[in-house]
FITORVO-232835 format. One record per residue (C-alpha): residue number from 1; residue in one letter; x negated, y, z. Coordinates in Angstrom, 1 decimal, always signed. Each point is the difference from the previous one (the first is absolute). Example, Ala and Ser with C-alpha at 12.3 -4.5 7.8 and 13.67 -1.06 7.14 Angstrom:
<lumkols>
1, A, -12.3, -4.5, +7.8
2, S, -1.4, +3.4, -0.7
</lumkols>
This chain:
<lumkols>
1, M, -39.8, +182.2, +55.1
2, L, -2.8, -0.8, +2.4
3, S, -4.0, -1.1, -0.6
4, K, -0.9, -3.8, +0.5
5, R, -1.7, +1.7, +2.8
6, A, +2.2, +1.7, +1.6
7, S, +2.5, -2.8, +0.1
8, I, -2.9, -2.3, +1.8
9, A, -0.2, +3.1, +2.2
10, I, +3.4, +0.0, +0.9
11, S, +0.7, -4.0, +0.1
12, A, -3.1, -1.1, +2.0
13, P, +1.6, +1.1, +3.3
14, I, +3.0, -1.4, -1.1
15, L, -1.5, -3.0, -0.6
16, L, -2.2, -0.2, +2.9
17, A, +3.0, +0.6, +2.5
18, A, +2.2, -2.8, -1.5
19, C, -3.0, -2.4, +0.6
20, A, -0.5, +1.0, +3.5
21, T, +1.4, -2.1, +3.2
22, T, +0.0, +1.1, +3.8
23, G, -2.6, -0.8, +1.8
24, T, +2.3, -3.0, +1.8
25, E, +0.4, -1.8, -3.3
26, R, -4.1, -0.1, -0.4
27, A, -0.8, -0.4, +3.3
28, T, -2.1, -3.1, +1.1
29, E, +1.0, -1.6, +3.5
30, K, -2.7, -2.7, +1.3
31, F, +3.1, -2.3, +1.5
32, A, -1.3, -3.4, +1.0
33, Q, -3.6, -1.3, +0.8
34, A, -2.0, -3.3, +0.3
35, T, -3.6, -0.8, +1.7
36, L, -1.8, -2.3, -2.0
37, L, -1.5, -2.3, +2.4
38, D, -2.4, -3.1, -1.2
39, A, +0.2, -3.6, +1.0
40, A, -2.3, +1.2, +3.2
41, G, +2.4, +2.5, +0.6
42, K, -2.5, +3.0, -0.7
43, R, +1.8, +3.0, -1.7
44, I, -1.3, +0.1, -3.6
45, G, +2.4, +2.9, -1.2
46, E, +3.4, +1.4, -0.2
47, A, +2.9, +0.0, -2.4
48, T, +2.9, +2.5, -0.2
49, L, +3.2, +0.2, -1.8
50, I, +1.2, +3.7, -1.2
51, A, +2.9, +1.3, -1.0
52, N, -0.7, +2.2, -3.4
53, G, +3.3, +1.6, -1.0
54, A, +1.7, -3.3, -1.4
55, A, -2.8, -2.1, -0.5
56, I, -1.9, -2.1, +3.1
57, Q, -3.6, -0.3, -0.2
58, L, -2.5, -1.8, +1.7
59, G, -3.1, +0.9, +1.3
60, A, -3.0, -1.8, +1.7
61, E, -3.6, +0.1, +1.0
62, V, -2.4, -2.8, +0.7
63, A, -3.6, -0.2, +1.3
64, G, -1.6, -3.1, +0.8
65, L, +0.6, -2.0, -2.9
66, S, -2.1, -2.1, -2.6
67, P, -0.3, +3.1, -3.2
68, G, +2.4, -0.4, -2.7
69, D, +3.6, -0.5, -0.8
70, H, +2.5, -1.8, +2.9
71, G, +3.5, -0.9, -1.1
72, I, +2.0, +1.9, +2.4
73, H, +3.7, -1.1, +0.2
74, L, +3.2, +1.0, +2.2
75, H, +0.7, -3.5, +1.7
76, T, +3.8, -0.6, +1.2
77, T, -0.6, -0.5, +4.0
78, G, -0.9, +2.5, +2.6
79, K, -2.2, -2.7, +1.4
80, C, -4.1, -0.3, -0.4
81, D, -1.3, -3.3, +1.8
82, A, -3.8, -0.4, +0.0
83, P, -1.4, -1.6, -1.9
84, G, +1.7, -0.5, -2.7
85, F, +2.7, +2.3, +0.2
86, T, +2.4, -2.3, -1.6
87, T, +2.7, +1.3, +2.3
88, A, +0.6, +2.9, -2.1
89, G, +1.5, -2.1, -2.4
90, G, -0.1, -0.2, -4.1
91, H, +0.5, +3.6, -2.2
92, L, +2.4, +2.6, +0.8
93, N, +2.3, -1.0, -2.6
94, P, +3.8, +0.7, +0.4
95, S, +0.9, +0.1, -3.9
96, A, -1.6, -3.7, -0.7
97, H, -2.4, +1.7, -2.8
98, K, -3.5, -2.1, -1.0
99, H, -2.9, +1.3, +1.5
100, G, -2.2, +2.3, -1.9
101, T, +0.2, +3.1, -2.1
102, M, -2.0, -2.0, -2.8
103, N, +3.0, -2.8, +0.4
104, A, +2.9, +0.8, -2.2
105, A, +2.4, -1.2, +2.8
106, G, -1.3, +2.3, +2.0
107, P, -1.2, +2.2, +2.1
108, H, +1.6, -0.1, +3.7
109, M, +0.1, +2.1, +2.8
110, G, -2.6, -1.2, +1.6
111, D, -2.5, +0.1, -3.0
112, L, -2.9, +2.5, +0.7
113, P, -3.0, +1.2, -2.4
114, N, -3.6, -1.3, +1.8
115, I, -1.7, +1.9, +2.5
116, T, -3.4, +1.0, -0.7
117, V, -2.5, -0.4, +2.7
118, K, -3.5, +1.6, -1.0
119, P, -3.5, -1.2, +0.3
120, D, +0.3, +1.7, +3.9
121, G, +3.3, -1.6, +0.9
122, T, +2.6, +2.2, +0.1
123, G, +2.6, +0.4, -2.7
124, T, +3.4, +1.8, -0.3
125, I, +3.3, -0.2, -2.4
126, L, +3.0, +1.9, -0.5
127, T, +2.6, -1.3, -2.5
128, A, +3.8, +0.6, +0.0
129, L, +1.9, -3.5, +1.0
130, T, +2.2, -1.3, -2.8
131, G, +3.7, +0.6, +1.1
132, Q, +2.3, +2.1, +1.2
133, S, -0.4, +1.9, +3.1
134, E, +3.3, -1.5, +1.8
135, D, -0.7, -3.3, -1.5
136, L, -3.5, +0.1, +1.4
137, R, +0.6, +1.2, +3.3
138, A, +3.0, -2.4, +0.8
139, A, -2.3, -2.4, -1.3
140, I, -3.6, +0.3, +2.0
141, F, +2.5, +1.0, +3.1
142, D, +1.8, -2.5, +0.0
143, A, +0.8, -2.7, +3.4
144, D, -3.4, -1.2, -0.7
145, G, -2.3, +2.5, -0.8
146, S, -2.3, +0.1, -2.7
147, A, -4.2, -0.1, -0.1
148, I, -2.5, +0.9, -2.1
149, V, -2.9, -2.7, -0.7
150, V, -3.0, +0.8, -1.7
151, H, -1.5, -3.2, -1.7
152, A, -3.3, -1.6, -0.1
153, D, -0.4, +0.2, -4.3
154, P, +1.3, +2.7, -2.6
155, D, +3.6, -0.7, -1.0
156, D, +0.1, -0.8, -4.2
157, Y, +3.5, +1.6, -0.2
158, K, +1.6, -3.2, -1.2
159, T, -0.6, -3.0, +1.9
160, D, +3.6, -1.2, +2.1
161, P, +0.0, +0.3, +2.7
162, A, -2.6, +2.4, +1.1
163, G, -2.1, +0.5, -3.3
164, N, -2.9, -2.5, +1.4
165, S, -1.3, +2.9, +2.5
166, G, -1.2, -2.5, +2.6
167, G, +0.1, -0.1, +3.5
168, R, +1.8, +2.4, +2.3
169, I, -3.1, +1.8, +1.9
170, A, +2.0, +3.0, +1.8
171, C, +3.2, +1.0, +0.6
172, G, +2.4, +2.5, +1.6
173, V, +3.7, +0.5, +1.0
174, L, +1.9, +2.7, -1.2
175, S, +1.7, +2.5, +2.7
176, V, +1.8, +2.8, -0.3
177, I, -1.6, +3.1, +1.0
178, T, +2.0, +1.6, +2.6
179, P, +0.0, +3.5, +0.8
</lumkols>
């Protein structure tokens, strides 16, 4: 009979091999991007969509914004006409859920955590999107595209339709990165 230590030594490589995945399953691929512009047309940042296995993540970097939390959301239309960016439409919500992760009837596909801007005016976010990869891609890259909008105030994560996140201060149209 094997000792407990010998059993662990023999079992460990087998268990690790069973958990291993190939490089393609874990590979990350930046497949879409948006340049974020303010109402004056000045570039204030960039957002990217990253395929990470079966999930899709959104990453964004901003500069030149007021310190504090700002709502950031995916919007239904790939159009960003300044100054108010209302052409981006409402939040991306193909499943008709309510707004917010703290709303019992939410969240919807366009809901994202706030982006926190430091005292120097810069901020970053990296978050997984809500939904299945195929559904997300279909909704984001439908006939009229989608946009990413940064708001003046923090999202409260519960108030429908936009989390009391204030005016739209920056916007970027998502486009697929072509190799």
